[in-house]
C-alpha positions in Angstrom: -12.1 -18.9 10.0 -15.4 -17.1 10.0 -15.6 -17.3 13.8 -12.3 -15.5 14.1 -13.2 -12.7 11.7 -14.2 -10.3 14.4 -13.5 -6.6 14.7 -10.1 -6.7 16.5 -8.7 -9.4 14.2 -9.8 -7.7 11.0 -8.6 -4.3 12.2 -5.1 -5.8 12.5 -5.4 -7.2 9.0 -6.2 -3.8 7.6 -3.6 -2.0 9.7 -1.0 -4.5 8.5 -1.8 -3.6 4.9 -1.7 0.2 5.6 1.5 0.2 7.5 4.5 0.2 5.2 8.0 1.6 4.7 6.6 5.1 4.0 5.6 5.3 7.7 9.4 5.5 8.4 11.2 6.7 5.3 8.8 9.3 3.9 6.2 10.6 6.3 8.7 11.9 8.9 10.7 13.7 6.2 7.6 15.4 5.0 6.6 16.6 8.5 10.2 17.8 9.1 9.9 19.8 5.9 6.4 21.2 6.3 6.0 21.4 10.0 2.7 21.6 11.9 0.7 22.6 8.9 1.8 19.6 7.0 0.9 17.3 9.8 -2.5 18.9 10.1 -3.2 18.5 6.3 -2.1 14.8 6.5 -4.4 14.0 9.4 -7.3 15.8 7.7 -6.6 13.9 4.5 -6.6 10.5 6.3 -10.1 11.3 7.7 -11.5 12.4 4.3 -10.0 9.6 2.3 -11.1 6.9 4.7 -14.7 7.4 3.5 -13.7 6.0 0.0 -12.3 2.9 1.6 -15.3 2.4 3.8 -17.8 2.6 1.0 -15.8 0.2 -1.2 -15.7 -2.4 1.7 -19.5 -2.0 2.4 -20.4 -2.5 -1.2 -18.7 -5.9 -1.8 -19.7 -7.0 1.7 -23.4 -6.5 0.7 -23.1 -8.2 -2.7 -20.3 -10.7 -2.2 -18.7 -9.6 -5.5 -15.4 -10.8 -6.8 -13.4 -8.0 -8.4 -14.2 -8.6 -12.1 -17.8 -9.3 -11.1 -17.9 -5.9 -9.2 -16.7 -3.9 -12.2 -18.8 -5.9 -14.7 -22.1 -5.6 -12.8 -21.7 -2.2 -11.2 -20.1 -0.3 -14.1 -20.5 -2.6 -17.1 -16.7 -2.3 -17.5 -14.8 -5.5 -16.5 -11.8 -3.8 -18.2 -11.5 -1.7 -15.0 -10.5 -5.0 -13.2 -7.9 -5.5 -16.0 -6.4 -2.0 -15.2 -6.1 -2.9 -11.5 -4.4 -6.2 -12.5 -1.8 -4.5 -14.8 -0.9 -1.7 -12.5 -0.8 -3.9 -9.4 1.5 -6.4 -11.2 3.8 -3.5 -12.2 3.8 -2.4 -8.6 4.7 -5.9 -7.4 7.5 -6.1 -9.9 9.4 -2.9 -9.1 8.5 -2.9 -5.4 10.1 -6.3 -5.1 13.5 -4.5 -5.5 12.8 -2.4 -2.3 11.4 -5.5 -0.6 14.6 -7.3 -1.5 16.5 -4.5 0.3 14.6 -5.2 3.5 15.5 -8.9 3.2 19.1 -8.0 2.4 19.3 -5.8 5.5 18.6 -8.9 7.6 21.0 -11.1 5.8 23.8 -8.8 4.8 23.3 -5.8 7.1 22.8 -3.4 4.2 21.6 -2.9 0.6 23.4 -5.1 -1.9 25.4 -3.1 -4.4 25.7 -5.6 -7.2 23.1 -6.1 -9.9 22.9 -9.9 -9.3 22.4 -9.5 -5.6 19.7 -6.9 -6.1 18.0 -9.2 -8.6 18.4 -12.2 -6.3 17.0 -10.5 -3.3 14.0 -9.1 -5.3 13.2 -12.6 -6.6 13.6 -14.0 -3.1 11.1 -11.4 -1.8 8.6 -12.5 -4.4 9.1 -16.2 -3.5 8.3 -15.4 0.1 5.3 -13.6 -1.1 4.2 -16.6 -3.2 4.6 -19.0 -0.3 2.3 -16.8 1.9 -0.3 -16.4 -0.8 -0.6 -20.0 -1.8 -1.4 -20.9 1.8 -4.9 -19.6 1.4 -7.1 -16.9 2.9 -6.9 -18.1 6.5 -3.1 -18.3 6.4 -2.8 -14.9 4.8 -5.0 -13.3 7.4 -3.0 -15.0 10.2 0.2 -13.9 8.7 -1.0 -10.3 8.4 -2.1 -10.2 12.0 1.0 -11.8 13.4 3.2 -9.6 11.3 1.6 -6.4 12.4 1.8 -7.4 16.1 5.6 -8.2 15.6 6.1 -4.9 13.7 4.3 -3.0 16.4 6.3 -4.6 19.2 9.6 -4.2 17.5 9.1 -0.6 16.4 7.7 0.4 19.8 10.8 -1.1 21.5 13.2 0.7 19.1 11.3 4.0 19.5 11.2 3.7 23.2 14.9 2.8 23.4 15.9 5.7 21.2 13.7 8.0 23.2 15.2 6.8 26.5 18.7 7.3 25.2 18.1 10.8 23.8 16.2 12.0 26.8 12.8 13.7 27.0 14.1 17.2 27.1 16.4 16.9 24.1 13.8 15.1 22.1 11.2 17.7 23.0 13.5 20.5 21.9 14.1 19.0 18.5 10.4 18.1 18.0 9.3 21.6 19.0 11.7 23.0 16.4 10.0 20.8 13.8 6.4 21.2 14.7 6.2 24.9 14.0 3.6 26.6 11.8 5.2 27.1 8.4 2.0 28.0 6.6 -0.1 26.0 4.1 0.7 26.1 0.4 -1.0 24.3 -2.4 2.0 22.1 -3.2 2.5 21.2 0.4 -1.2 20.2 0.8 -1.1 18.1 -2.3 2.0 16.3 -1.2 0.8 15.6 2.3 -2.6 14.4 1.0 -0.9 12.2 -1.5 1.2 10.6 1.2 -2.0 10.0 3.2 -3.6 8.3 0.2 -0.6 6.0 -0.3 -0.3 5.1 3.4 -4.0 4.1 3.5 -3.7 2.0 0.3 -6.2 3.9 -1.7 -6.9 2.6 -5.2 -5.2 -0.8 -5.1 -8.3 -3.0 -5.0 -7.7 -4.6 -1.6 -10.8 -3.1 0.1 -13.1 -4.6 -2.5 -11.6 -8.0 -1.8 -11.9 -7.4 2.0 -15.6 -6.6 1.7 -16.3 -9.9 -0.1 -15.0 -11.9 2.9 -16.4 -9.8 5.8 -19.1 -11.4 8.0 -22.4 -9.6 7.6 -22.5 -8.5 11.2 -19.0 -6.8 11.1 -18.8 -3.1 10.2 -16.4 -2.6 7.4 -16.5 1.2 8.1 -15.4 0.7 11.7 -12.6 -1.7 10.7 -11.2 0.7 8.0 -11.4 3.6 10.4 -9.6 1.7 13.2 -7.0 0.5 10.7 -6.4 4.1 9.6 -6.0 5.1 13.2 -3.3 2.5 13.8 -1.5 3.4 10.6 -1.4 7.0 11.6 -0.2 6.0 15.1 2.7 4.1 13.5 3.6 7.0 11.2 3.8 9.2 14.3 6.1 6.6 15.9 8.3 6.7 12.8 8.5 10.5 13.2 9.6 10.2 16.8 12.2 7.6 15.8 13.7 9.9 13.1 13.6 12.9 15.4 15.5 10.9 18.0 18.1 10.0 15.3 18.7 13.6 14.2 18.8 14.7 17.8 21.8 12.4 18.2 23.3 13.2 14.9 21.8 16.4 13.2 23.6 15.6 9.9 21.7 12.4 9.4 19.6 11.9 6.3 15.9 12.1 7.0 14.3 10.3 4.0 14.8 7.6 1.4 16.9 4.4 1.3 19.9 6.1 3.0 17.7 6.9 6.0 16.2 3.4 6.2 19.2 1.2 5.4 22.2 3.3 6.5 21.7 6.2 8.9 18.9 4.8 11.1 20.5 1.3 11.4 23.8 3.0 12.4 22.0 5.1 15.1 20.2 2.0 16.4 23.3 -0.2 16.5 25.4 2.5 18.3 22.7 3.3 20.8 20.7 0.2 21.3 22.9 -2.7 20.2 22.8 -5.4 17.4 19.7 -7.1 18.8 17.6 -4.1 18.4 19.0 -3.4 15.0 18.0 -6.9 13.9 14.5 -6.4 15.3 14.3 -3.1 13.4 15.5 -4.7 10.1 13.1 -7.6 10.5 10.2 -5.2 11.2 11.0 -3.4 7.9 10.8 -6.8 6.1 7.4 -7.5 7.6 6.1 -4.0 6.7 7.2 -4.5 3.1 5.7 -7.9 2.9 2.3 -7.1 4.5 2.0 -4.1 2.1 2.4 -6.5 -0.9 0.5 -9.6 0.2 -2.9 -8.0 -0.3 -1.8 -6.7 -3.7 -0.8 -10.2 -4.7 -4.2 -11.5 -3.5 -5.9 -8.9 -5.7 -3.9 -9.9 -8.8 -4.4 -13.6 -8.2 -8.1 -13.2 -7.9 -8.5 -11.1 -11.0 -6.4 -13.6 -13.1 -8.4 -16.4 -11.6 -11.6 -14.8 -12.8 -10.5 -13.8 -16.2 -8.7 -17.1 -17.0 -11.0 -19.5 -15.2 -8.2 -20.6 -13.0 -8.3 -21.6 -9.3 -7.1 -18.7 -7.1 -3.8 -20.3 -6.3 -2.9 -20.7 -10.0 -3.9 -17.1 -10.5 -1.5 -16.0 -7.8 1.3 -18.0 -9.4 0.7 -16.4 -12.8 0.6 -12.9 -11.4 3.8 -13.3 -9.4 5.5 -14.9 -12.3 4.7 -11.8 -14.3 5.9 -9.6 -11.4 9.2 -11.6 -11.3 9.8 -11.0 -15.0 9.3 -7.3 -14.4 11.6 -7.4 -11.4 14.4 -8.9 -13.6 13.9 -6.4 -16.4 13.9 -3.5 -13.9 17.2 -4.8 -12.3 18.8 -5.1 -15.7 17.8 -1.7 -16.9 18.9 -0.1 -13.6 22.3 -1.8 -13.9 22.5 -0.2 -17.4 22.1 3.2 -15.9 18.4 3.8 -16.7 15.6 4.6 -14.3 12.8 2.1 -14.9 11.5 2.4 -11.3 10.9 6.1 -11.7 9.2 5.5 -15.0 6.8 2.8 -13.7 6.3 4.5 -10.3 4.9 7.6 -12.0 2.4 5.7 -14.0 1.3 3.4 -11.2 1.1 6.3 -8.7 -1.2 8.3 -10.9 -3.5 5.3 -11.6 -3.7 4.4 -7.9 -5.1 7.8 -7.0 -7.7 7.6 -9.8 -8.3 4.0 -8.8 -9.8 5.2 -5.5 -12.5 6.9 -7.5 -13.1 3.8 -9.6 -13.5 1.7 -6.4 -16.0 3.9 -4.8 -18.0 5.8 -7.4 -20.6 3.2 -8.3 -21.4 2.5 -4.7 -21.7 6.2 -3.8 -23.8 7.2 -6.8 -26.2 4.3 -7.3 -26.6 2.1 -4.2 -29.5 2.8 -1.9 -28.2 0.4 0.8 -25.2 2.7 1.4 -26.3 5.1 4.3 -26.5 8.7 3.4 -23.9 9.8 5.9 -21.4 7.3 4.4 -22.1 8.5 0.9 -21.5 12.0 2.0 -18.2 11.0 3.6 -17.1 9.2 0.5 -18.2 12.1 -1.7 -15.6 14.3 0.1 -12.9 11.8 -0.7 -13.7 11.3 -4.4 -12.9 14.8 -5.6 -9.8 14.8 -3.4 -8.6 11.6 -5.0 -9.3 13.1 -8.5 -7.3 16.2 -7.6 -4.4 14.1 -6.3 -4.5 12.0 -9.4 -4.2 15.0 -11.7 -1.4 16.3 -9.5 0.5 13.0 -9.8 -0.1 13.0 -13.6 1.4 16.5 -14.0 4.0 16.6 -11.3 5.2 13.0 -10.8 4.8 11.5 -14.3 7.6 12.0 -16.8 6.5 11.9 -20.5 7.4 8.2 -20.5 5.2 7.5 -17.5 2.3 9.4 -19.1 2.7 7.3 -22.2 2.7 4.1 -20.2 -0.4 5.2 -18.3 -2.3 6.4 -21.4 -1.5 3.3 -23.6 -2.4 0.9 -20.8 -5.7 2.6 -20.1 -6.7 2.8 -23.8 -5.8 -0.8 -24.6 -7.6 -2.1 -21.5 -10.8 -0.1 -22.2 -10.6 -1.2 -25.8 -10.8 -4.8 -24.6 -14.0 -4.1 -22.6 -16.5 -5.6 -25.0 -14.4 -8.8 -25.5 -14.2 -9.2 -21.7 -17.9 -8.7 -21.4 -18.6 -11.4 -24.0 -16.2 -13.8 -22.2 -17.9 -13.2 -18.9 -21.3 -13.8 -20.5 -20.1 -17.1 -21.9 -18.7 -18.1 -18.5 -22.0 -17.3 -16.9 -23.8 -19.6 -19.3 -21.3 -22.5 -18.9 -20.4 -22.3 -15.2 -23.1 -22.8 -12.5 -23.1 -19.8 -10.2 -21.8 -17.5 -13.0 -18.5 -16.5 -11.7 -15.2 -17.9 -10.6 -15.0 -18.4 -6.8 
């Protein structure tokens, strides 16, 4: 495994994590709405926020920390790891519904309408996730690389096919009408920067895990930067795909599940045929899966450390919790409630603040982090804070704010108990920490 962990291979692992459904169903809609100014803000935000990710990777690469160990030794707050565990499990739980839609699009050709089908597809998605995660680190990395390559090939073929059918002149006319300067407003800048943060995977804990397995001679900063480049390239590909669709049918929806599972599939089927539609649907499933595999790895490792369980058992426990959340979300949605919106607001706000938690100790206190990298990360930390406050005020309903506040207060209240538990583990277990 270690001989294969070179720059190209690890770049594809990172790119696989970064590339997700938002590259197709959200980024294009935002560029269509905000024009050239929105695209410029997005690209600038990617550059600024990449510094946070780079410094997180370089810290755990140097120290070989596990997640709980990192927050315990660097902050004296292992409860931070508990926060990442809770919010990542919540994310896995409700995201499994969307992941189930991608699986359903392959099997049924569309989104299931019945509650039992939605629940079943969501649980099937989590079972696939479990099977990948229990295979171990080598299998996970191979899956991520293979999935990104397949996604890249499939999406490139679909984009090229749609481009060829529309024609260069017609596509250029539509694109030139979109990429016009519409000014820069504060709200637009915050929304585009937030989308950049989510696309990069800021604040989910994965980059701390990645650093712990990187070979010493491989630059984590270069890998993260290259992954961000590929992620942005795929987002631009998604934009071209959506622009081609609306060139053919201007009344098409340009965002959300209707775009991803109805209008785009219809355009692809009519213009490129059923084989290309299958390739597109399968690529969506891979994008959803590779976005969640690293999150499942994070939760499994944290549970393994806190409960003194082997990593595989930790993964099973975390995904069992996520499956329970998925079932509850499906039931509440069937009853006409909006649990996804409630949970998504709380999780989204934490994720943005989580980027600060990941990077702050390394930036402030570690002499082995180069000055230029610290300066780069320092640009991203206040941006993540501003975006977190924006999410807290604009995206969080009162219910979301309560979930966020209660979870943070309870987790931080358990900090001293967690510290004592870790101290006892260090005394009893040679090496001091779960590995």
